[in-house]
C-alpha positions in Angstrom: 33.4 37.0 34.7 34.1 36.1 31.5 34.2 32.5 32.6 30.8 32.7 33.9 29.6 34.8 30.9 30.9 32.0 28.5 29.3 29.4 31.0 26.0 31.4 30.6 25.9 31.8 26.6 26.8 27.8 26.4 23.8 26.9 28.5 21.5 29.4 26.8 22.5 28.1 23.2 21.8 24.6 24.5 17.9 25.5 25.4 17.3 28.3 22.5 13.9 27.5 21.2 12.8 29.0 18.0 11.2 32.5 18.2 6.8 32.4 17.6 8.2 33.7 13.8 10.3 31.3 13.2 8.0 28.6 14.5 5.2 29.8 12.8 7.4 30.2 9.4 8.0 26.5 9.2 4.1 25.7 9.1 3.6 28.6 6.7 6.6 27.5 4.2 4.8 23.6 4.2 1.7 24.6 3.6 2.6 27.1 0.8 4.8 24.5 -1.2 2.9 21.3 -0.6 -0.9 22.6 -1.0 -0.7 22.9 -5.0 0.0 18.6 -4.7 -3.2 18.4 -2.8 -6.5 17.5 -4.6 -10.1 17.1 -3.6 -11.9 14.1 -5.2 -15.4 13.6 -5.6 -16.9 10.3 -6.8 -20.0 9.3 -8.0 -21.4 6.1 -7.4 -24.7 4.2 -8.2 -25.1 3.2 -4.5 -24.5 5.6 -1.1 -21.2 6.6 -0.8 -21.8 6.5 2.8 -19.9 3.0 3.7 -16.7 4.1 4.6 -14.4 5.6 7.7 -15.4 8.9 7.2 -19.1 8.8 5.4 -21.4 7.3 8.3 -24.9 6.6 7.5 -26.6 9.5 7.9 -23.9 11.7 5.7 -26.4 12.2 3.0 -29.4 13.4 5.2 -26.9 15.7 7.2 -25.5 17.0 3.9 -27.8 17.8 1.8 -26.0 19.5 -0.8 -24.5 16.3 -2.3 -26.4 14.2 -4.1 -27.0 10.9 -2.8 -24.7 9.5 -5.2 -21.4 11.5 -4.4 -18.4 11.0 -2.3 -16.2 13.5 -1.3 -12.5 12.8 -0.4 -8.9 14.1 -0.9 -5.7 13.2 -3.2 -2.3 13.8 -3.4 -0.1 14.0 -6.6 3.2 12.3 -6.5 4.2 12.5 -9.7 3.2 15.5 -11.5 4.9 14.1 -15.0 2.5 11.2 -15.1 -0.4 12.7 -13.5 -0.3 9.9 -10.7 -2.6 10.6 -7.8 -2.7 8.6 -4.3 -5.6 8.2 -2.2 -7.5 5.8 -0.2 -9.1 2.9 -1.9 -12.7 3.8 0.1 -12.8 7.3 -1.4 -13.4 5.9 -5.1 -14.5 2.6 -4.3 -16.9 1.2 -6.9 -17.3 4.9 -8.4 -18.5 5.2 -11.7 -17.3 8.6 -12.5 -14.2 10.5 -10.7 -13.5 14.2 -10.6 -10.3 15.9 -9.4 -10.8 19.3 -7.8 -7.2 21.0 -8.4 -6.1 24.1 -6.3 -6.4 26.2 -9.2 -9.8 25.4 -9.8 -9.5 23.2 -12.8 -12.2 20.4 -12.7 -10.6 17.2 -14.3 -11.6 13.5 -15.1 -9.4 10.7 -13.4 -8.8 7.0 -14.6 -8.4 4.5 -11.6 -4.9 2.5 -12.4 -5.4 0.4 -9.5 -6.7 -0.1 -6.0 -5.6 -2.2 -2.9 -8.4 -2.5 -0.2 -6.2 -4.6 2.0 -4.0 -1.5 2.5 -6.6 1.0 1.4 -4.5 2.6 -1.1 -5.5 3.3 -4.5 -3.7 5.3 -7.7 -5.7 7.6 -10.1 -4.2 9.2 -13.0 -5.3 12.7 -14.6 -4.1 14.4 -17.9 -2.8 18.2 -17.3 0.4 19.4 -18.2 0.6 22.3 -15.1 0.9 19.7 -12.0 3.1 20.1 -8.7 3.7 17.2 -6.8 5.2 16.3 -3.3 8.6 15.2 -1.8 7.9 11.6 -0.3 10.0 11.2 3.1 11.0 8.3 4.9 8.1 7.3 7.8 10.6 5.1 9.6 12.3 8.1 11.0 9.0 9.7 12.4 9.3 10.4 16.2 6.2 10.2 18.8 6.0 14.1 19.6 7.1 15.3 16.4 4.9 18.0 14.4 2.9 17.3 11.7 0.5 18.8 9.3 -2.6 17.6 7.3 -4.0 18.9 4.6 -7.3 17.9 2.7 -11.1 18.7 2.0 -13.1 18.1 5.3 -16.8 18.2 4.8 -17.0 19.8 1.4 -15.2 21.4 -1.7 -15.9 24.8 0.1 -13.6 24.0 2.8 -10.8 22.3 0.6 -7.2 22.5 1.2 -7.7 22.8 5.0 -4.5 23.2 7.2 -4.6 21.8 10.3 -1.6 20.5 12.7 -0.9 18.2 15.5 1.7 15.9 16.8 2.6 12.3 16.3 0.8 10.4 19.1 1.8 7.1 18.4 3.1 4.7 15.3 2.8 1.3 14.4 -0.9 1.0 15.2 -3.0 -2.0 14.0 -6.3 -3.5 14.3 -8.0 0.0 14.0 -10.0 -0.6 11.2 -9.8 -4.6 10.5 -7.6 -7.0 11.6 -7.8 -8.3 8.0 -6.2 -5.5 6.6 -2.4 -4.8 6.6 -2.4 -1.9 8.9 0.6 0.4 10.6 -0.9 3.4 11.1 0.6 6.6 12.4 -1.7 8.2 14.9 -1.6 11.9 15.3 -3.8 14.7 16.4 -3.9 17.1 13.7 -7.4 17.8 13.0 -9.0 15.5 10.2 -12.6 15.0 9.6 -15.2 13.5 6.8 -13.5 14.7 3.3 -9.8 14.4 4.6 -9.9 10.6 3.5 -6.9 10.3 1.1 -5.6 13.5 2.2 -1.4 14.4 3.1 0.1 14.1 6.4 3.3 16.2 6.2 6.5 16.5 8.3 7.8 20.1 9.1 10.4 19.6 6.2 7.8 19.5 3.6 8.0 15.8 3.1 5.0 13.5 2.8 5.1 11.2 5.5 1.5 9.8 5.3 -2.1 9.3 3.8 -4.6 10.1 6.1 -6.9 7.4 6.3 -9.3 7.2 9.4 -10.5 8.7 12.7 -11.4 7.4 16.3 -14.5 8.9 17.9 -16.2 8.6 20.9 -18.9 6.6 19.4 -21.7 9.5 19.3 -20.0 11.7 16.7 -18.3 11.0 13.1 -16.1 13.8 13.8 -12.7 14.6 14.7 -11.7 13.7 18.2 -8.1 14.3 18.0 -7.3 10.6 17.1 -6.4 10.4 13.4 -4.8 7.5 11.8 -2.7 8.1 8.4 -0.9 5.1 6.3 2.6 5.4 6.3 4.5 7.0 3.1 6.8 3.9 3.1 4.1 1.5 2.9 2.3 3.6 0.3 5.3 3.6 -1.7 5.6 -0.1 -1.6 1.9 -0.4 -3.0 1.9 2.4 -5.3 5.1 0.9 -7.1 3.1 -2.3 -7.8 -0.2 -0.8 -8.7 1.8 1.7 -11.1 4.1 -1.0 -12.9 1.6 -4.4 -12.4 -1.8 -3.1 -11.8 -2.1 -4.9 -8.9 -0.3 -5.7 -5.3 1.9 -8.9 -4.9 3.1 -9.7 -1.2 5.4 -11.8 0.4 3.8 -14.9 2.4 5.3 -17.2 4.8 2.4 -19.9 5.1 1.5 -19.9 8.7 -1.2 -18.9 11.5 0.4 -16.6 14.1 -0.7 -15.0 17.5 0.6 -12.5 19.8 2.4 -13.7 22.7 0.2 -13.0 26.1 1.2 -13.4 30.2 -0.3 -16.7 30.1 1.6 -18.1 26.8 4.8 -16.7 28.6 4.4 -18.0 31.4 3.7 -21.7 29.8 6.2 -21.5 27.8 8.9 -20.1 30.3 9.7 -16.8 28.3 11.1 -13.5 29.6 10.2 -11.5 26.6 6.8 -10.4 25.2 7.9 -9.3 22.0 7.5 -11.2 19.1 4.8 -13.9 17.8 4.1 -17.5 18.2 3.5 -19.9 15.3 0.1 -21.3 16.1 0.0 -23.4 12.7 2.3 -24.1 10.0 0.3 -24.7 6.6 0.5 -27.8 4.4 3.4 -27.1 1.6 4.1 -23.4 2.1 7.3 -21.5 2.2 7.1 -22.1 6.4 6.9 -25.8 6.2 9.4 -26.3 3.3 12.0 -24.5 5.3 11.7 -25.8 8.6 9.4 -23.6 10.5 7.7 -25.4 12.9 4.7 -25.1 15.1 5.7 -23.1 18.4 8.2 -21.5 17.0 8.6 -17.9 19.0 9.5 -15.7 15.8 11.3 -12.3 17.4 13.2 -11.2 14.6 13.2 -10.8 10.6 16.4 -9.8 9.0 17.6 -8.6 12.4 14.8 -6.5 12.9 12.9 -7.1 16.0 9.3 -8.2 15.9 6.9 -6.8 18.3 3.6 -8.5 17.7 1.6 -10.7 15.7 0.5 -7.7 13.6 4.1 -6.5 13.1 5.4 -9.8 12.0 2.4 -10.0 9.4 3.3 -6.6 7.9 7.0 -7.3 7.9 6.6 -10.8 5.7 3.7 -8.8 3.5 6.1 -5.9 2.9 8.5 -8.3 1.4 8.3 -9.4 -1.9 7.3 -12.5 -3.3 10.4 -14.8 -3.7 12.7 -12.7 -1.2 14.5 -14.6 1.0 14.5 -13.5 4.6 16.2 -14.8 8.0 13.7 -15.5 10.4 15.2 -15.8 14.2 13.3 -17.7 16.5 13.4 -19.2 19.8 12.7 -23.1 19.8 12.9 -25.3 23.2 14.6 -22.3 24.7 17.0 -22.3 22.1 17.7 -19.3 19.3 18.1 -20.4 15.7 18.0 -18.6 12.5 15.9 -20.2 9.6 16.5 -18.7 6.1 12.9 -18.7 4.2 12.2 -18.3 0.6 8.6 -16.3 0.5 5.8 -17.5 -1.7 3.1 -15.5 -3.0 0.4 -14.5 -0.7 -3.0 -16.0 -1.7 -5.9 -13.5 -2.4 -8.6 -13.4 0.5 -10.8 -15.8 -0.8 -8.2 -18.5 -1.4 -7.1 -17.8 2.1 -10.7 -18.6 3.2 -10.8 -21.6 1.3 -7.3 -23.2 2.1 -6.3 -22.6 -1.2 -2.6 -22.0 -0.6 -1.1 -21.8 -3.9 -1.5 -18.4 -5.4 0.7 -19.1 -8.2 -2.2 -20.8 -9.9 -2.1 -20.5 -14.0 -4.1 -17.7 -15.3 -6.7 -18.2 -17.7 -4.9 -19.1 -20.8 -3.0 -21.8 -18.9 0.2 -19.8 -18.5 2.3 -18.4 -15.4 4.4 -15.2 -16.5 7.0 -13.2 -15.2 7.9 -9.5 -15.7 11.3 -9.4 -17.7 13.6 -8.8 -15.2 14.1 -12.3 -15.0 14.8 -13.0 -18.5 18.4 -13.4 -17.9 17.2 -16.7 -16.8 15.8 -17.6 -20.0 18.5 -16.0 -22.4 16.3 -13.3 -23.3 17.8 -10.7 -25.9 15.7 -7.7 -25.0 13.5 -6.3 -22.2 10.4 -5.6 -24.2 7.3 -8.1 -23.5 7.0 -10.5 -20.3 8.4 -14.5 -19.9 6.2 -17.6 -19.7 7.6 -19.1 -16.4 5.4 -22.2 -16.8 2.5 -23.5 -18.9 -0.4 -25.8 -18.2 0.2 -28.7 -20.7 -3.4 -29.1 -21.3 -4.2 -25.8 -22.3 -4.9 -24.5 -26.0 -1.7 -22.1 -25.6 0.2 -25.0 -25.5 -1.0 -27.0 -28.1 -0.6 -23.8 -30.3 3.1 -24.2 -29.6 3.8 -21.6 -26.5 6.7 -22.7 -24.0 8.3 -21.6 -21.2 10.7 -18.7 -21.6 8.8 -17.4 -24.6 8.3 -13.9 -24.9 5.0 -12.2 -25.3 5.6 -8.8 -26.8 1.7 -8.5 -28.2 -1.7 -9.8 -27.5 -3.6 -8.4 -30.8 -2.3 -4.9 -31.6 -2.0 -4.5 -27.9 2.0 -4.2 -26.9 2.9 -5.9 -23.8 5.7 -4.5 -21.7 4.7 -5.3 -18.4 2.7 -7.8 -16.2 0.1 -5.0 -16.3 0.0 -4.5 -20.0 -0.6 -8.5 -20.0 -3.3 -8.3 -17.0 -5.5 -5.7 -18.8 -5.1 -7.2 -22.3 -6.6 -10.6 -21.1 -9.1 -9.1 -19.1 -11.1 -8.5 -22.5 -11.0 -12.1 -23.4 -13.7 -14.8 -22.2 -13.7 -18.6 -23.0 -14.0 -19.7 -26.6 -12.7 -16.1 -27.7 -9.9 -16.1 -30.6 -6.5 -14.7 -29.6 -3.5 -13.7 -31.2 -0.2 -13.7 -29.5 3.4 -12.5 -31.0 6.2 -14.3 -29.3 9.6 -14.0 -29.0 12.1 -17.4 -28.8 15.5 -17.4 -29.6 15.6 -13.7 -30.7 13.0 -14.9 -33.8 9.5 -13.6 -33.9 6.2 -15.6 -34.3 2.6 -15.4 -34.1 0.5 -17.7 -32.2 -3.2 -18.0 -32.3 -5.8 -20.0 -30.5 -8.7 -20.3 -28.5 -9.2 -19.5 -25.0 -10.1 -22.7 -23.2 
C-alpha cells in the first residue's frame, strides 16, 4: 500500500501544474514591475505619419482625434540613470518634435540619440530623475510555445499601458518587412495593434526579450490577426550599444552575395543537406576574397554555429563587429574546410548599390579615426579622445601637421571622448570652414588649425 501511495505521489508531482491563482500571479507580477518603464511616444512630423508598419494610409481619416502631423508609438526605458529609451525607428523617423508620456502622467520632450533604419531601432533620451527601467533578458533562450507578455499603447494615449499575452509562435523569422533589413524576428500571438510599435515583449520572469515592431494581417485589415513580430533583445542590445557609444551602427562585412540552398541546387551539387547558404559571388578585394572564400562554397557554420539559410548568415555576419575574426566552415568540392576571415566594415546601402565596397573612406577632413580602445597600438598614455588611424596626404589636415597616431582631444571648444563626439562635432562644418583641433602626440598637447577642403 505504501509503495503504491509513494508511486502515486511521484507521478502526481511530475505532472503538477500551477494553480489558476499562481498562473495569474505570474502575469500580474510582470505587469506590475514592467509597466512603469513603458512609455507612449507622440511624434510630430511635417508629412503624414502614415508610412510605417502600423499606420496605414487611412490612419488620419480613421482617427480624426490625431492631427495629420502626429504619429503614435511606444517605447521602453532601458537606462533610468541616463534616461535612455528604445523604440522603433519608424515611430520617430523624420520627427521634428517628440513627446514622451510616462505612466505617472508626466510629459517630456525627447532627444534622438541615434537611429538605425536597417534594424528599425532608435534610441531616445529624456531628462527626468524619477524613472524605472527594465531588466534585459536573453532572447536566445526563448522557446517556441513559451508565454510572453506585450505592453504598449494601441490605438491612442487613452489605451496606453495595455497588457496582452500570448505564446512564442516561432523564432528567427526573416524577410517579413524587407529583404534589405536585418530581420530575425520573434513571432508571437500576443495582441499588438497600431501604437504598439516600439513597445515591450517580456517573458514571465519579467525580462525584456523583444521590441514589438510589426504585424501580419489578412490583407484587408490593419489590425491584429494573431501574428506579431518583435526584434529580439540580443539584436537590440548590439544596435543600442553602437548608437549610444558611437552615434551610428557598424556591422561586419564578408564581401559576398549569397542565396538559399533550394532543392534544385542541392541536387545539382549532390548535397544531402538543405541548411546553409551558397556563395554566388565573391566581391573584388573584399574580406572573403582576401581570405580565400570561393564562389560555390557552401557556408554551413560560423564559429561552430549552424547556418540555417542566407538570411541567417547575413544576420550572423552583420551582428559581428568590423575587424572580428570568424571561423567559416564551408563545403567545397565535397570536402569540409574551415576558413578564418577577418571581417571588414559593411558599406552603407548607397555604396553597396553602387558597388563601392570600401567603407573605410576618409571623412570630410581626410581622416580615418578610431575609438581609443586601440590606443595601445599607438602608445597613447590616456583614454581620452580618439586616435587618427589614417590620413589622406593631400588633405589640409595633413598639411597642417596632423599625423597617424595623433589623439584628437577637442574640436574647437567641444571635448572629443568618443567617435560619437567626433562625428557630432564634425557635422557642423562645411567646406571652407576653419576648424581648430587640440591633439596629443607623445604626451604633449598642441593646437592644429586649418580649413576644411
